[in-house]
C-alpha positions, 0 to 999 in steps of 0.5 A: 478543492485540495488544502494545504497539507504540508510545507518544505522550509528552507531556513527560516522561510517557506520554500514549497507547499504541498496541497491535498486531502485527508480523511479519518473514519471510525470502526464503523466508517463514520467520519472523524476528520475531513480535510479538503473537499471530498474527492475521488482518487485512483488508490493505486498500490493502497488497494492491494490488501483488497486485490488480495481478497479473491486469494483468501475468500475463494479457498485458493490460498488454504488449498495451495497451503499458502503461508503468513508470509506469502499472504503478506507479499501478496498484499505488498509493494515489496523491494525486490530482495532475495526474500521478496522474490523468494516469496512471490516464486513460492506462490507460483510454484505452489499454483503450478503457474510459470513466472512467464505469465507475470504482466508486471513488467521488470525493473530493478529492485527498489532495494539499492544494495540488491540493485547494485549487486545485480548491476555489478553482476550484469544480471538483468531483473525479471518481473519477479523483482517488480514490486508488484509481483506478489500481488500478480503472483497471488492473482495468478494463483487464484486464476489456476485455482478457479480455472480462470484464463492465466493470460489474460488475468490483468484485463479489466473484463477478466472474472478476476478483476470483476471479482475484485471490483465487486469486493470493493463495492461490497466493502465500500458501500459503492455499486460495482459500476460506480468503480471505474479504472484506468491502467495501473503501472503494473498493467492491472485496473486502477481502481478509482473511488472516493478517498473517504471510501479508502478509509472505509475499506481500511476500516473494514479490513480490520472489522471484517473476520473474513480478512483478519489473515490478511491484515494480520499477515501485513501487521506481523510481517511489515518487512515483506509489505515494504522493505527496509528503511520505507515508510510502511515498514518502519511505521508498522514496525514502530507501532508493534503490530497495531497499525496496518498501512499501505502506500500507493504511487502518486502519494496515496497512503492508507491505514487502520489502527487495529486496536481503535478501529480508526482509519485513514486515507490521504492523497497529495494533490501533486503526486510527491510522496515526500510529505506523506510521513509528516501529514500521516503521522500528525493526522495520527498524533492528533487522534491519540494513535501514537504512544509517547514511545512510538512518537519518539521512534518516528521523530525523524519522520514527523518533521524530516530534515532536509540536508544538502550534498555536503550534509548540511541541514537546510530545512525541514519538511513539516505538516501544515495542519 
């Protein structure tokens, strides 16, 4: 069962409560703290670093001459700025793949200034503006390199998706057949696994030397992993490179401390991501992951203020742990 993780207040009273689960493991994958019963979740976009594993481990990234920033965008849920789109496009160009093969669909950029500019210019978004286009570009690049079918790369039975399934099983100690999938918002398999296994995967991301280039790319380029004003970017920037973090839809969040090896995974039961920052930051602070200066830099995210449309403070979001 989920347990109380966070509250929203109005004045002196609790108005809303958010329940969920959280787990923190050490560098060896042993549980340090677990909140709520063991649960399986759709890990959604928090799995993007692992979905990029074939790009790196097949040698395709080296053969194509991909840069560290291009590896970062392949692990991202980017905001659709011109720079983000350019990095995703560059992967496709180096692989010789037409962007028409992108199966992620199109939506306006998450970065509102870019979206507003496009609206004013009557410019329609393309799949490259999709926050998942970097991941899809990386997948297509692998398929081109390996001679796999480009038109069906997103399907569960495709060799690429089965390769990802095997890598996930290897990292987490699960059997491939234990990893089942729905369909993600961008059209590829949305893998379902124990929340504890998601935390273990992030511990392995930092501990496994084969994956060092992926976690380093994310830590060095947090602006590409998410974008301006978004929690993953702000958290990694405040941490000065010692954290690697990745959010997913429906209020999933996971990451690892590159210094201590502590890794975590959090799921809010109602899918409301607004309480992810206070829950995650309190969990990290409780285990000594945040320094005093990092805690100060992240103060507005530890207990975010709720304001009304007139700008009046009406309450806060706070961790209940």
